[in-house]
N, C-alpha and C positions, 0 to 999 in steps of 0.2 A: 171427571175423568172416568174412562171406562176400563174394564178389566182387559189387560193384554199380557202377552208374554214379555220376556226381557226385551228391551230395546235392542235393535240390531246395530252393530258397529257400522258407522257411516251415516246413520240417520240422525235427524234432529232429536235431541233429548226431549222427552215430554216435560213441558214447563210446569212449574208449580210454585205456590207460595205457602210456606209453613211458618208457624211461630217457633221462635228459638229461645234458648236459655239466656240470650243477650237482651231479652225483652223487646225484640223487634221481629218484624216479618222478614223472611228471607225468600226472595224470588230468584229461581235459578237463572232465568234469562238476564237478570241484572248484572251477571258476571261476564256476559258476552263482550268481547273486546278488552276485557280487563284481566281475567284470570282463568286458568284451568280449574276444574272442580272435581273433587273426589267425593262421591256419595258412598258412605259406608253404612249400609243397612245392617242393623243388629237386632237380635231378637228382643231382649228385655234388659232394662236397667237393673243394676245390683246383682247381676249374675257374674260368675268368676271370669269367664272368657271375655264377656263384654267389657268388664272392668279393666282387664289386662289390655284389651285392644284399644280402648279409648285412652288409656294411660300411655301406650306406645305411640299413638298418634300425637299426644301432647309432647312426649319426649322428643319426637322427631319433627316438631312443628317448623323449626328453622330449616330443616332439609326440604320440607314441602314448600316453604316460602321460596327457597333457593331454585326450585323448578317452577316457580310462579303458579302454585296450586293452593287452593283453599280446600280444607278437609271439613266435611260435615258428617257427624254421626246422625243417623236417621232411625228412629224407632217409633213404635206405636204408643209409647208411654206418654202421659200427660206432661205438659210444661212444668208444673210443680214437682212432679216426680223426677223429671230430667234435671231440673235445677238442683234438687237435693243430691242426686247422683253425681252431678258435676262438682258441687261444693264439697261433698264428703270426700271425694277422691282427688280434688285439686286439678281437674282437667282444664286445659287451656284452649280446647277447641269448642266451638259452639255445637250444641246438640239440637236437632230439629224434631218437633213433635208431629207425627202423622197419626194423631189420635183417631181421626175418622177413617184411616187406612186407605184413603184415596190414592196417595202417592205410591204406597207399596203395591197396590193393585195395578196402577199404571206402569210400574216398573217390573211387574211380574214376580215380586218377591214375597207377597203375602201368602202364608199358609192358612187357607180359609178355615180348616178344621181346628187349628190351634189359635187363630185370630191374631197371630203376630208374624213378623217377617223372618224369612230365612236370612242367614248372614250372606251378604252379597256386596259387590263393589262395582261401581260404574264410574268410569273416568270420562268427563265431558271436557272438550277443548274450549279454547277461547271463542270459537265460532258457534258454540252450543251443540256441537256434533259429538255423538257417542264414539269414543275411541277404543274403549276396552270394557268388557263386562266379565264378571266371574261370580258364580254362585257356589258356595261351599256345599259339598255333599253331606256333611255332618255339621250340626249346629256348633259343636265344640271345636271345629277347625277354623282357622283364620289365616289370611294371607300375611306374609311378612312385609313390613314396610319397604324393605329393599326391592321386592318385586314391584310394588306400586310405584316406587320412585323410578325404577328402570323404565316402566311403561310411560311415565310422565316425561322422562328425558327423551324418549323417542319422538315426542311431539315438538321438540325444539329444533 
């Protein structure tokens, strides 16, 4: 994958395969025809805002399922670190490790100087098309689940 800016709404989402905390590889294109996908890029495991955010996704998992969406947290942390982060906090969503930073670069979220991702959200529809993108101005900010769910409801 090459370094690019954020994917544009209406274009095909850059495909990828990443290792997950479920001990399996997750390929974005495998959800085409099956489910919408929310990619929630987050800076680092074990930080307060990231912990709260992944916890909120877990609490709202039934709501996301209700709009036919699968949520993945994506960070540059290793799989073992993400597994510990997930287990310690009881998260019910799978976390994806972009340890090589290729996906963050492809999605334009990597802060090269810090070597971790900005907090960003990408909604990909069932056809693999990017339908919404948002990058937080500050690392400590995050979108409310209600906003993401509203965006997903617009797809139906």
